[in-house]
N, C-alpha and C positions, 0 to 999 in steps of 0.2 A: 662435030662429033668427036673430033680427035681430042679436043679439051675434055670432053666429057669421059672419055676414055682414060685420059691420063688423071682426073679427078677420081674415077673410080679404083684406078690402080693405086694411087696415093692412099685413099681410105682403106683399101683392103690392107695394104702394107700397115698402116696405123693401126688397124684392128688386130692384125697379126701380132704387133709389137706389143700391145695393151693385153692381149689374151696370154702371151709368153710371159708378160711381168706378173699376171694374176696367178698363172700356174706356178711360176717361180716361188711367188710369196707364200702360196698354200703349201708348197712342198717344204719350204723352210720352216714355215710354221708347223707343219704336222710333224 
């Protein structure tokens, strides 16, 4: 269960990083 929680946390962190990169790219483009 602990491993699953860590995996979910890492996935969430990666998703936030990806979302931030997309927003930054759109802002730079616009």
